[in-house]
N, C-alpha and C positions, 0 to 999 in steps of 0.2 A: 387515666382518660380524661378531657380537659375541664373546667369545671364547667359549660354546654354541654357538654353528653353526658356531663353525671346529672346534671338537672332536668335534660331529656331525660334519662333514666330512671331517675325519682319521680317524677313526675307518671310516668308510664308505671311505673310498679305499685303509685299507691290509690289509681284508678280514679276516685273520687275527683280527684284537681286536673289526674290527666285528661281524664273521656268529658271532663265537664267544660265549658267556655274560659273558666282561667286557664287550662292547660293550652289553650292556643294561643290564647293570648301572651302567655308567656314564653309559648316557643316562638311565635313570631316577633321576638325582641332577640331573641338569642341570637349571636354572631353564626352565621350557617345558613340560616334559615333557606330554604332552598326560593331560588328567584320565581316566580310567575309564569306561567306555560306562555307558547306564540300563539302568535295568533293559527286560525283554522281555516280562513277562508277558502275554499274547494274541497275538503277535507266531508267525507259524510258519516256520520253516529246515528246509532240507535239505539235507543235508553227504554229498558222495561220499566213498570212502576213508576209512571213519571206523570200523572195523576197530581198530584200531593206530595207535602212533605220533601224529602232531600231527595227525591227523582224528578218532581217538579224544577228542585232549586240547581237540579245538576243540568237539567235540558238548560236550562234559560243561561247558564254562563258558560256554555256551551255555544249555542245560538249568540252570545253575545261577543264572542271569540271567533265567531264568522263564521263556523259549522253550521252544514245543513243535518239537522238535529229531525227523527224521527221519532214522536212521541208515542208511545205505547201504552193504551190506557186497554182494562178490562172488555170496554164495547165501543162502540163509537162515540155515546154522549161522553164519557169521559176524556177521550181522546180529542175531540172536538175541542171542550172546555180547556183543557191543555193548553193544548196550541195555542190558542187561544190569548191563555195568561200568556206563557212564554215569549208570543209575538207581542205581547203590551207591554211586557218589566226589559226584553233583551236590550231594547233601543235602536238607533238608526243603521246602525253597522252589522248587527246582528242576519244570518245566511235564514237560509229561508228555517219554516219551520212544519211538519207534515205528521198530520194525526194517522194514528195508524190503532185496530184492533185486533187484539187475541186475548183469548183466555187463558192463560199460560195452562191453566189445569186442565189445559184439553189435549190429547195429544192432537187430535185430527183438526182443530183448531191452530194448532203447531207446526203443522203440514203444510196445510195452507196458508199460511204468511206468510210461514220460510220461502215455497215455490214463489207466492208473488213479488216480494222482497228478491228473489233470484233474480226473476224475469224484467223488472223493474228498474232495479240498478244495477251500473257495474264492478263497484269497490263497497268496500264497507273500513273506513277506516278504525271506528272504532264501536266497540257492543260494549256497553253498560249493563249489566243484570241486576238491575235494582229493585225488582221487583218479593215482596215481601208479605207473609198470613206469621196467621198465632188463631187458630180457631178456639175456641172456648171450648169444644168436643172435638173428639175422633170426628174427623169425616171426611171421607173417600170420593176422591174424585169418576167422574162415569167410566173412568178404565179402569178403576178398581186402587186408586192410587193414595197412599194417605194424605192431602191437603200442602203439609206446608214442603214434606218431602219432594211433592211436585211440583212447586212454584220454587221453590231454592234450591233442586239438586235437578230434578229428571228437566225443568224447562228450564234451564240455562246450558246443560250439556244439549239438550235440541238445535237450540240454537248456535252456540259454537258449532256443531257438528256440520247443518245444514248449511251455515251461513260460512263455513271455512275458505271457498273459493274466493267468494268475496274479500275476504279478509289478506288468505294470499295475493291476492291481487295489486292493493292498498300497500302491502307492505314496505317499510315495518306497521306495521297495523298496531291492534291492542286489543284487550278482555279486560275488563275492569269488572270483578263479582266482588257484589257488598257483601257483605257479611257483619259480624255482631262480634263484640268484646265477647259476650257470652260463651262464644264457641271454646274460652277456654277452659273452663270446666266440664268440658264432654268430651269421647270418645268415640269411635264406634263400637255399635256391639257385632260382635263378630254373631254369622250367622243368623242378623236379622236386619237386614239392611234398613227397613222402615220401622224400628221396633215395637212389628207388630205384638211381640209378647210381652212388650210394657204396660204396665197402666199409665195409661195418658196425662200426662199435665203441659201445658199451654206452655211454657216456660219451657220447659224442657226438651219439650221437643220439638220446640225453636229453634232450641240453644242448639243439640244434638245435629239438629238438619242443615244450620252454618257451620259447622265441625265437618259437617263432610262435603260444602261446598268448599271450604278451604285444601282438603284433601285434592279435590276433582279439579281445583283450579290447579295446584303442584304439579298431575301427571297430565291436564292438557299442556302445564305450560311443556314438561318432556317429548312430547309429541308431535307438538306445534314449530320449536325451537329452530327444526332447521328449517321452517319457512318464513320466518321472520316475523310470527305472530308472537306478542310477549305477549301472555296470560298473568294479569295479579286478582291478587284478592287486599280490600282494603275496610277497613273498617271505621263510620265515621265518630263514633264515643256515643253520648249522652244524648239528646237529639229529642226539643218537644217537638214530635209528630203526628199527625191522626192519627197513628197506629198506635203511638206511646200512651196517646189520650184515652183510644176505646180501648186496647189490649191489658195495659199495663196505669192506672189510675192514682192507686199508689204509691208505684214506684215514683209517676208524676209529683205526685206532693211531696212527697219525701226530697226529691232530687231537684225539686224546680228554680232554685236558687243559681244550679251551677250549669242547667241545661244550655245545650248549643239549640239556636237558632236552626234552622233550613240548611241558609245557607252556609253555615258553617261546619253545619254537617258535611254538606255536598263537596268541601274545600280541597279536599284529596283528589277527591274523583274528576274532576275538572283538570285537579295539576297532573294525573297520571293519565290523562287523554292529550293533553297537550304540551307536556314538557319534558322532552329530552330524556332526562335520565331513565324516565319508564322504558325507553325503547334499547335502552342498553344489558336490562338484566332480564327475569325473566322469573315467574314463580315465587314470586317474595309478596308477603301479607306487612301493608301498608296501614301505619296512621299518623296524621295528621305530617306529610310531603317526606317521611322517612319509614327503612321496612325493619318490621318489629317480630320477634321470635313466634313461630307457628303456635309454637308449646309452650308452657312453662313448668319447671322444677314443681311449682308448688300446685299446677294444676293438675288436670287430666293429663294423664301421661300418651308420649306420642302412637298415635295408630303404627302397626305395625305391619310388614309387608304384605301377610297374609288376607290381612284386614281391608287396607288400600287393595289389591287386584280383585279382593270377594266385588267389593262397591264399583269398584269400574265396571266388571263384568258384567253387574245385576241392573246400573241405570244404563249400557250399552243396550244389554237386551230387552228391555222396558222400550227405550228409545225405538229401537230397533231402523236404527238414522247410519248410514254406512260409516265408519270412522276413517278419515281422510288420514292418507295416507301418505 
């Protein structure tokens, strides 16, 4: 292992330094730091959770690269405000920025939105599933699905499945699922994909659904690889976002000196969307422009084949969207 690779790995394992802003600053100075992505003129991007934080920063970076960016918010007001902010920040060479409204916790709204998107667009080069929630109490959607599971697992599944025809048309295209480093401490619950029998804990359920998101990412990657659709997960590290301020105030106080800003958190999203290496691999988990292990020996054990199949079947049945073949 080269000294640079050793330092990069050491940063990753220390977590505090590697997930914070110091880790990114050090990595950017190491030999072998990947170059920035390419211009995206003529490319079409859809990003969820684009109204604030990492999603807003990623949308700005992608628009600045020339892409036509659809910014999706929970309602029309949030989407319009996000589009306005992205246009203002992206600069004169930016691509079009289009507001999209959809409550990702509603299967009916997801189906209506994807139908509109399929009718309006003839390609989709990049889908970024970024939206996240951490409810204080166990919350069910109108469809009876636990809200974190619906937002982090079910909604990305529906968007990926429904929009696969456009992703295939734009191949080599990319799907980027934004997860969390917290997923390393969790594993799938056999026989209980939504953790219905487990006592509710906001942080644990958030991390567990993010673990499920990584597993679904890997399963989609296998199924879509023949079509030239590259599916990746990434985690942004520790980022000072509105969600962290709202849902994790104590964590923010303790880690504030090392927290990344949203643009730093979004760096690898923009890179995966626009850099050639992301279209040469699939099914990987990335952090700071490098693939990372999906599980660690000291964390939760890797999920078995039976649990992975159970999760895929469960989400597929909930979504009731044909799986592309």
